N, C-alpha and C positions, 0 to 999 in steps of 0.2 A: 372806938377800938375794935368792937365786934365787927363792924362793917369792914375795917381794914383786913382783919383776919379772913373774912369770907372772900374778899377779892383775891387775897393771896392764895387761898386754897383753890379757887376756880382757875387762877392763872396756872398754878402748878398742875392741876388736873388736866387742863386743856393742853398744856405742853406735853404731858405724857400720852395723851390720846392722839394728838396730831400725827406723830410718826407712825403709829399703827394704822391709822386711817389712810395715810399716804401710801403705806406698803401694800395694803389690800387694794387700793385703787390706782396703783402706779401705771397701769396700762392706759387709763383714761388721760393721764397727763403726759404720756410719751409723745414726742413729735411724730407727725405723719411719716417722715422719712425713716425714723427708726422702726416703726411698725412695718413699713414696706420692706426694709432690709431683712427683718426677721422672717417675713413670709417668703421672700425670695430665697433665703438661705435654705428653706425646707424643700425647695424645688430642685430637680436635677438640672445640670448645665447642658444646654443644647449643643449638639455636635456642629450643626449648621442649620440654615433655614432654606426651605424649598419653596418654589413657586406655588401659590394656592390653587392655580388652575391646572396643575399637573405638567406644565411645560418644563423642558430640561434646563431650568435656570436655578442657581443656588447662590447663597450669600453667606459670608462668615458671620454677619451680624444682622440685627433686625432691619427690615427693609419693606417697602411697599411696591406693589406692581403698578403698571400704568393706570389701572382702574381704581387705585387707592386701597387695595386690599393688602392686609399684612401677610408677609411671608410666614409659612408655618414652621415652627421649630421641630427638629428631628433629634431625638434623644438616643443615647446608647442604651441598649436593652438592659445590660447589667446595671447601669446607673439608675435606670427607671425602677428596677426591682428594689434596689437599695434605698431609693427615695420614695417608696410607696407610702400609703396613708398610715401603715402600722409597722414602722421599722423595728420597734422593740419586739413585737410578736414574731416578725419574720426572722430576726436574728436569733430569737430564742428557739425557734423550730429547726434551724439549720446550724450545724456545728462548723466553726471555722477551723480548718486544718492548719493553714499557715498563710502568710502574706507574700505575694510575689511582686517583683519589680514592675512598676507601671510601664516601663519602656520595653519590656520583654527580655531584659537581661537575665542571665542565670543567677539571680540573687534572690534569696528568700529570707524571711524572718518569722520567728514564731510569735512575735509581738507587733502591734501597729508601729509604723515608723514612716519617715519621709526620705525621699532620695535627695541627692545633692541639689536638685532643682526645686525642691520644696513640694514635690508631688507625693501624695499619699500612696503607700503600697496597697495593692489590690488584694482583698481577701479571697481565698480559695475555700469554698464550702465543701462539705462532705459529699453532697449530691453531685457536685461538678467533677469530682475526681473519682472515676470508676476504675476498677481493675479488670474489666473485660476487654481491654485493648482498643476500645472505641474512642473516637474524638467527638465531643459534643459541641455544636455551634448553636447560637441563638437564632431564631427566625430572622431577626434584623440583619445579623452578620451574613447569613446565607443569602439574603436578598441583595445586600450591598456588594458582596463578592461575586455574585452571578453564578452560584453553584447550580449545575444542571446534571440530571441523572437520566440514564436510559436503561431499559431492561435488557438483560442478556438474551440473545436469540440464536437460532440455528439458521445458517444460510450457506450457500456454496461460495467458496473463496475463488475469486476470479483474479488470476495473476497474468498480466499481459507481459510477455517477454518479447522485447524488440531486438532485432538483429539485422545487420546489413548483409547483402548478398549480391550475387550475379546470376544471370540466366545462362544456362548451359544446355547443350543438346542432350537428348536421351540417347545414351550409348547403344541401346537396343534398336534404335530406329535409324541407324546410319548404314548405308550400303556402299561398298566399293567395287568398281568394275576394273578388274585387272586380268591380263592374259596369263594363261598357265603354260603357254608354249610360244615359241617365236612366231610373231605375226606381223602383218603389214596392214596399216589402216588405209582402206580403199576410199571411203567416203564418210563424212561426218555430217549429222543432221544439224539443222539450224537451232542449236542448243548452246547456250553460253552460261557462264557462271552467274547464278542468281535466277535462272529460268526455272519456272515451276513445270514439272513434268508429271504425267500420269503413268501408272503401272502399265507396262507393255508398249509404251511410246518408243519408236525407233530412235536410237542414239547414233549408231555408226554401223558400217559394214567393214569386215576385216577378212583378210585371206591368211590362212595358216596351213602349211603343208602337213603338219601333224593332224590337224582337224580334218583336212580333206582325206588323208589316208585312212583315218579311223572311220569316216563316213562311208567311204567306198567299201571298206571291209564289212561294215555292218549291213549295207545294202546287198552285197554279194551273199552274205550269210542268210539273210531272210528271203532272198530270191531263189536260192539253190534248193533242189529237191533230192539230190543224190548224196549229200554229205550226211553221215549218220550223226545223230544227236544235234540236229539243227537248233532246236529250242534252247538247249543249254549253251551252245556256242554263240547263238544270237544274243542271249542275255549278257554274255561277257563282252561282246562287241559294243552293245548299247551302253554298258557301264563305262567303257573307255571314253565314249563321247561325253558322258556325264562328268567323268573325272577331268575332262578338258574344259569343263564349265560351259559347254554348248547349251544355249537356252532350250528349255523343254519345248516351246512351240516350234523351233527349228527341227528338232528330232521328230516331232509328230508330223510335220509337213513332209520330211524325207520318207517316213513310213507310208504316208498316203500316196505320194507321187512316185515312189521308188526311183527317185532321181537324186544324185549327189550334187549338192550345191557347191558352186565354185567359191562364192563369197558367203560368209555367214553374217546375218543381220543380228546385231546386238541391241536389246531394248532395255528400258528402265525397269528394274526389279520392283519398285514401289512408287507410290505417290510421294512427292516431296520437291525440294528445291535443290538445284545443282550447286553444290558448294565448291566444286573443283572440276575443271575440265582441262586435261592435258593432251587429249587426242587431237592430232593434226593430220590432215589428209596427206597420204604418202609416207608417213613416218613409220619407222620400224619400232615395234614394241617388244621388248624382251620380257621373259617370264617374270612376273611380279611387278611390272610397271603399272602404276595406277593411272587409268585413263579417265575415269569419272568417279566422283564421290557425291552421293545423293543422300539427303537427310529428310526424314519426315518430321516436320515442326508442329504438327497438330497437338503434340504433348511435349512439354519441355520440363527441365529441372530448374529449380531455384536453389542454389547452394548458399546457405546462410551460415554465418559464423556466430555461434551463441557463446556468450561469456561463460567461463568455467563455473562461476558462482550460481548460474541459473541451470546448470546441467541436471540437478536433481528434480527440477520441475518439467523436464522435457521427456516425452515418450512417443513412440511410434503410433501413428493414428490420430494425433491431435490436429485440430483444425488450424489453418493458418490463413491469414489475410495478407496478400502480397500487394504492395503498391509500387508501381514503376515510376521512377522519377521523371520519365518522359511523358507519362499520362497521370498527372496528379489526381484527377477526378475519378479514376477507375480503380476498382479492387478486383483482384484475381484470387479466387478461392482455391485452396489446395489442402493437402494433408502431408504430414511428415511420413516419408517412406523409409528412410534410413537415418540412423544416428551413427556417424562414423566413429569407430573405436580408437580415436587418437586425439590427443590434445596438442595444439600447436604450442611449442615451447616458447616462442617469441611473443605471440599475442595472447596466450592463455585462453584460447577459444576452442570450441568443438564445432566441427562442421556437420550440418544436417542437410538432408536432401528432401526437397519439397517438390512433389509432382503437380504440375499445373496444366490445365487445359488451355490450348492456344488456337482456337478454331479460326480466328481471323489473322493469325500469324503476325501479330504486332509485337510479340515478345521475341527479341532477337538475341543471339548468343553474345555473351559478355556485357549485356545491358545491366546497369545498376538497379537494384530493387531494395525495398525495405520490407522485412517480414515481421508481422505482428502475430505471435504464437499465443493461442488461447489455451491456457493450462488449467481451466476450470475443472474442478472435480464434481461429478454429479451428486455425490453424497454430501448432504449438508452437515456442517460441523458447528460447534459452539464458538461464537465470535463476539468480540467487543470492538468498539471504535478505536482507531489509532490514538486519539487524544486522551483516552482513559488510562493508558499504560504509563506508569512511572518507571523509567528504565535508567538504572545507574551503571549499567555495564555488567556488573556481576549479580544484579538482583532486578527482577521485574515484578512489579506489584500494581494492584488496582485498589481503589477505595470503594468499598461496598456500602451502599446506602441502606442503613438499617431502619430508617424512619425516625420521626420525632427529633430530627436534627443530629442523629448519631451516625458516624461513619467509621467503618472498620478497615484499616489497612490490611490487605491480604496478598501474600506472595502467590504468583501464578507461574505456570509453565506454558510458554507460547510455542506456536507452530508457524504455519505459513502466513504470509502477509500479502494483501492485495485488495484493490478496490476500496481503500479506506478502512479496512477491517483486519483484525489479527485473530488467528485461531488460538483458542485457549484449550490446552490439552489437560490441564489439571489446575484445581484451585477454585473453580466456580461451578455452579449448577444452574439449571434452567429456572427462570423466574426471579433470580436475583437482579438487583439494579446496581449499576456502577456509575461513578461520577465521571462525566465527560468534559466538564468545564470547571476551572478554578481548582483542579485537583492538586496543583502544586502548592496553593495557599493552604489547603487542608493538610497536606503532607508536612508543610512547615509548622503548622499548628500542632500536629502530632509529635514532631520532633521536639518542639518547645515544651510540650506537656511532659514528655518523657524526661527531659532535662530537669524541669522544675520539680517533677516528682522525686527524682533522685536527690536534688538539693533539699526537698522537703523532708525526705526520710533522714538525710544527714542532720538536718536541723533538729528533728525529733530526737535522734540519738544524742546529739550534743546537749539538748535540754535535759534529757534524763541523766546525763553524766554530771551536769552542774550548771548553775545559772550563768557562769562566765564563758560558756562554750557555745553559745547560740550562734548558728551559722548566719552570717550576713549582718549580725547586729553589732556594729562597731561604735555606736554612739555612747 
């Protein structure tokens, strides 16, 4: 009987002890798969897997390369922080302000929740939500989005204004030979249209009764010794010959030989090319008839039509590179001499005059040319690259790199543009750095942050008002 009681007590005692022993040593009896799943749950979920050798190859799941090496997992930085070795300590040191929608929608909640797809809302910590107007990105996100920054610098803005034009003669270098009295052409030199002539080269011989009369009177005056006031009268007779446009060498020859010439030799007044020849031997020339027209083409004009929008960048004295379409490999250097004070109402252009040296006379009148006007200002100004400006039409802004992953949107006032740079007249100072790549992504992050902050404040107000007014919490 005693033996039966002892066995019963041992059985009852063992039964009571076994559950406690199993509870303390349950980890030893768990299957290997359960232990592995518990360990994996503590690790963050990789975003993707990259090639272990650094090659530009990626995979959505685990994979091996050609050499049998495992692809390396790449984690989200925020996820890695939340899945650190001491999550309770990290959570206790940072206060959660609210939870935002994991898909970026403007939906927040003061309490943890899931979206309709079963994804957990992302907590927003107190350190991540600052009131200084900056946007904070993690180093991993900066690297993945390709954010690049450049320091603000001073340089000369080079704006190249292009305008089409044509070659025209210099109006000051054109001479016309016309008779001032009725004349007859006795002889014409071997000169035709297009012939190049030198100053003083004979062109024709003419006879004019008015010129002959004035010459005889002048010779009689300077040869007489009995007429009082010969010098004064002689000067008047000489002036009459000048008024009849008798060449100065002819008058000098008459004074030297004291002989009146029957025919007067007319010569070229300047070096140039004969643009027009109307003189024919034996013809009668009335006063005002143009017999020859000669132009000096060593200097010509390029008349270019500049668009009205570029008029503010044009000024007299600016250098211009002119390219003739007939000589594509050659550049003619010149300067703006005149900006015409009139806008063409049909083409909305302003004409400018460019003076060009033409020593070999290859630039011909009415030839098409393209003018490249250099409007660079010698004074350096504060500039930023074109890609750094966020322009909405009514607002221009840049993202200032404050360091440590913080970026500040800042409104700026812009000036001239050219050469890939934009002048900044207000909003930036020397030494600051601006984002030149992926700035649109940061701007979107800034707008999302502002929206979430507004929803977060609304959620806080709703929570203070009552438990049933939490913004975004409809479960």
